[in-house]
N, C-alpha and C positions, 0 to 999 in steps of 0.2 A: 738796612743801614748798619754800617760798622762805625763804632766810636772808640777812640783810644782815650782812656781816662788816666791821668798822671797825678799821683798823690804820694804823700809821705808814708802812710801806713794803713793797713786794714786791721784794726784791732778794736773790738767792741769794748775793751777794758781801758783804752787809752783815756786819760783824764781830759784831754783837749780835743782829740780827733776821733772819738768814738762814732760821731755822727756820719763819718765817711762811709761806714758800712751800709747805712741807709741809702746814701746816694748811689752806691753801686747796685744795690738791690733794685732801686727804682729805675735806673738807667738800663739795667739788664732786661727788665720787663718790657722795655720800649725799643730795643735794638735787636737786629738779627745777630750781630756779633758785638761783644764788648771786650776789649783788651785793656787790662789794668796794669800799668807800670808803677811799681811801688818798691820801697826799700825793705819793708817788713810785712809779714802776714802772720797774724795771730788770731785767725778767724776760722772756726770749724765749719761754718755754714756758707761758704762761698757758693753763690748760685751756680747751678749746672750751666755749662756753656760759657762761663766767664773765664777768659784766658789771662791768668795772672803771670806777669813776667817780673822777676825780681832783679834789682841791681844792688850791689854792695861790694865793698872792698875795704882793705885795711887803710888805704891812703885816699886822699881827696882825688888825686889824679886817677887812681884806679876806679873810684866810684863814678867819676865823670865818664870814663871809658865804658864802664859797665852800664851806666844809664843810657848812653847813646846807642849801645848795642841793643838794649832792651827796646828802646823807642823805634829804632830802625827796623827791627824784626816785627814790630807791631803794625807798621804803617801800610803794608800791602793791603789793598782793597778798602782802606779807611776813607770815610767821608769827612771826618773832622777829628781834631785832637782837642780835648778839654783838660786844661791844667788847673789843678785845685790848689789855690792859696799860695803857691811858691813861685814868685816871678822868675827866680833863677832857673827853675825847670823849663819855663817857656823859652828863656834865652838859649838853652841848650837844645831844645826840641825843635825850635822854629826853623833853623837851616835845613834840618833833615826833612821836615814837613814841606817846606817850600819846594825842594827839589821834586817832590812828588805832587806838587800842587794841591796839598791837603791844607785846608784852613785850620787855624789855631785859635782857640778861645781860652780866655782866662777867667776863672771864678775867683773873686777876691773881695773880702769884706773885712777891713781893718783900718785903723787910723794912720798907720805908718806909710808915708809916701817915700820909699827908698829910691835911690838911683836905679836899682834893678827894676823896680816897679815902673818907673818912668820909661825905661827902655822897653820893657815887656809890653807896656801899653802901646807904644809906637809900632811894635811888631805884630801884635795880636790883630786878628780880624774883628773880633768883638770882645768886650769885657763885660762879664756878668757880675752883678752884685745884688744884695737884698733890695737896695734902693739907690737912687743917685747919691743920696746923702751918705751912704755907707762906703762909698769909694772915694779915696782922698784926693783924687785928681779930677780936674774938669776935662772931659773928653766926649766927643760925639759918639764914640764907640761904646759907651756904657749903656747897658740894658738892665732894667730892674726885673728881677725874677721872683721876688719874695724870698723868704727863708724856706728851709726844707725840714719842717717839723713833722715827725711821725705822730700824727694826731690819734692814731690807734694806741700807740704806746703811751703818749702823753695825754691821758684822759683821767678824770677823777670825778667821783660823785660830789654833790654839793657838800660844803663843810657841815658837820653835825654840830648841833648846839652843845655848848659845854660851859661849865661854870667857872673855868679858870681864866687867866689873863688872855688877852688877844695875842695870838702867836705870830710873831714876825720871823721871816726867814730871808737871809741873803745867801746867794749861791755864787761861788766863783773863787778864783785865786786870791790870795792875800796880797795882791799887788797894791801899791800905794794909790795908784790912779783909780782903783775900784771904789774909793771913797768910804771905806768901812769905818775909819775914825770919825768921819762926819756922821755916819749912821749911829755910832755909839753915842755921840753927843746929842743927836736928835732924839734918840730913844730916852736918854736921861731927861731931856727937857719935857718930853711928852709925859713921862712918869711924874715929873715934878708938877705938871699941870693937871694931874689927876687920872691919867690913863693907866689902867692895869695892863701891863704888856710884858711879854718875854721876847727875847731875841736869840735866834740860832744862826750862827755863821758857819757855813759848810763850804769847804774848798781846800784845794791843795796849796802847798807852798813850794814852788818849783825852782826858785833861785835863792841865793843867800840873802838878798834883800827882802824877798818875800818871807823868808823864815824870820828875819829880824823884825819885820813889820808885824808878823803874827805875834811875836813876843810882846811888842809894844801894845797891840790891841788887847791882849790878855791883861797886861798891866793897867791899861785904861779902865777896862771893865771891873777889875778887882779893886781899883783905887777909888771908884765912885760909889758912894753909899747907896745911891738910887739904883744902880745897876747890879750891885753885888747880889748874886743868887738869881738874877734874871737873865744872864747871858751865858750861852754855851758856844764855845769856839771849838769846832770839831773838823775832822778830815772829810774830804769829799766821799760821797757814797758812789758805788758803781752805778753806771748809767741806768741799768735795768731797775735799780731801786729808787731812782730819782722821782718818778711819778708818785710813789708811795710817800716819799718825804714831802713832796709838794701837797699831797692830799691831806697831810696831817697838820697843815698850818692854815692861818686865816688870811695873811697878807704877805706878799713877797716884795722885797725892796731892792732896787738896783741903783745905788747912789754914786755912779761914776763921776769922776772929776772932769771939768770941761776941757782941760788942756789936751786931752787925748782925742778930740774930735768926735765924730758922730757914729762911732762904732755901734752897730745895732746888735747887741749881745743876744745870742740865741737863747740864753737862759730866761730872758724876759718872755720870749715867744713860747718857750716850753711851759713856763708857769701860767701864762695866759691860756694855753691850750688845756691846762688842767683846771680851768675855770676859777682861778684865784686872782683877785685884784692885784695888780702889780704897780708899785710906785716907782717912778724913775726920775732921775735928774737930767735926763737927756731929751731935749726938745725935739730931736729927730724922731722920737717915738710918738709924736702927736697923732699921726694917722691911726696908730693902733690904740693909744690910750686916751685920746681926746674925745670931746663931744659926749661926755657921760654926766650923769647927775652929780657926781663928785669929782673934783680934780684929782688926777693921779700923777701929775707931773709937777715937780718942785724945782726951783732954781738950783743949779749946782753949787756945791761948797757952801750951802746955807743951812746950818743945823736947825735954826729956828723955823724957816719955811718948811723944811722937811718934817719937822715935828708937828707943824700945823696940819699937814696933809695926812700924816699917820693918825693923829688924834681925831680928825674928822671921820676917818674910817672906823675908828673905835666907837665913836658916838653913834654912827649910822646903824650899827647892829648887824647881826648875821644875815638877815633876809636881804637887805640892800646890798651887802657885800656879795651875796650869792648871785643876785641879779647882775651886778657889775661883772662878776666872773663869767657868767653865762654869755653875756654880750661879747666879752673878750675872746672866749673860745670860738664863738661864731666868726669873729673877724680873722682869727688865725686859720680856721678851716677854709675860709673863703680865699684868702690871699697868701698864706704862708705854709700850706701843708706840703709834705713831701711829694704828693702826687701833683700838686699844682707846680711845684718847682721843676720836677722832671718833665712835665708837659711843656713848660716854657723853654727849658734847655733844648729839647728835641725840636721845637718850633724854630728856635734861633739857629740851630745847626742846619735846619732846612734852608734858612735864608742864605747861609754863607757857603754851603757845600758846593764844591766845584767838581768838574770831571776828574775821576780818579786817575792818579798817575800810574797806577798798577804796581 
């Protein structure tokens, strides 16, 4: 089988797209040929046999032309094209693929339903997402594959007993929709109720508004007597160091706001793979976080409810938290591992593959 994989970058250090290198490794292990069309490569360990074709130019018109040349040169003998996360790439690749009767699939998991996504969905043979709830459009083409978590990298021993505060961690950009202001208020309420807790917020600020919100979060933490000295707001760590960061905490919190839909943040799955209880305000995580001895899902934009869930985990103690974490890791391994994802992708390619156009 030959697969063409189209993505933005291959860079294990990219703050948002580092996971793409895992996808390429897993797909390369399951195909006879894998051609990757991408704009940037900053990866020293591209698997042998992976044919990387770059596109770039100083102007948008030049980039489009370069992209189409790279795709066209990758299509001979291809059984399918898989576009990763960028609907516009599918719009450009689809006519070239159709001429050769090569099916086109889109992997997409995000809240934003752009016009380009609507058109791409109509053109794609199948759309792949973590779950039906993680794709923002209703379509019979959607297939759930689970997430693609490297459960060998994201693994951690049970948390060690310690005498300090319960250590909370939030990972992700300082975007307003991430709900970090709600988390600060919830932590303050939990401390007021008697919980000894600390909070570390780790993530990049990639836009001017995210930088502004970062400053607002720092001011909120510094201006609250209950939080002063308990909150650390720091930059993201390289992806290779993230499992170690997760291993050093007791509970991970993902307090996304509701207006952004049901995006299934991979950081939640990575934390669960490291056997740490994860508290979320996204009900779409119920299959992963539900059905446990303690609730791990709180209503969105509700500091009091979030504080109650966090406080209950503090009262539960380290042994119960370790038990919850072990169950969550088992669920990720079963349904959201990198190997499971790649097997699902190859199976779906098998469903839609058509006679090669040559």
